[in-house]
Phi, psi and omega in degrees: 000134180269154181275136177244122182297146178252149180231105186236130175269131175245162175292173187293340177264000179061034180254344179221134175283127184267305185203136173263119181285115186274154169047054178288124182252349180203135174238114184250102177218150182287145178285332183229087187277012180299160177239179181208165176238134181240123178254122182260149177293148175298331179264008176069033182250041179124181180201163176248129180255124179249128179295136177264199179273158175268004180259016180294145178296149179209163182266134173248121182249128178244128174258127183218170183233132171260139176235138181230165178284331178203183182301313182295321179295320179296314181295324177297323180288323179294317177297324181294318178298312182299317183278338181275315183265087187282139179297142176060031178246131182285133178225164170248120176264120176255119179255118180288117182265323175222182180298334186237001182230152176228156171252122186252137179228136171276118190227159170223147168265119185250342182237161180298153173285137180267125179251122178297144178289142179179184184273345181051044178287312179210005181213142181218124174274141181218156177232121182247118176253126178242140180269120181270146182058039180263359176209158179232000000 
């Protein structure tokens, strides 16, 4: 049996599970989220690059699928996602990497969830972008 990673949002104190993101089909996150500072010459003849911190905020994007038994069930699930993952609220996202380990990120949702256009009979694709290291 193969392991399927889990994507679970917890409250900021990690005492209550808020939402399990279902059917994640893509996780788009940078492998090296570090940043840098570039100082350019006044005459445009080069620049100096200074390595920054590896704790700079970055975006983690999850593409997932909601499935419902019919249109009304699907709309209820869409509404539940919108009302549960509140904008500008601190969460901890725990991504299951193996059966016994997780990768934890401090995240906030800052932009709207993107819902693909479609007929929404029983399936809906969505894109959730979370800002990592946006709170301490």
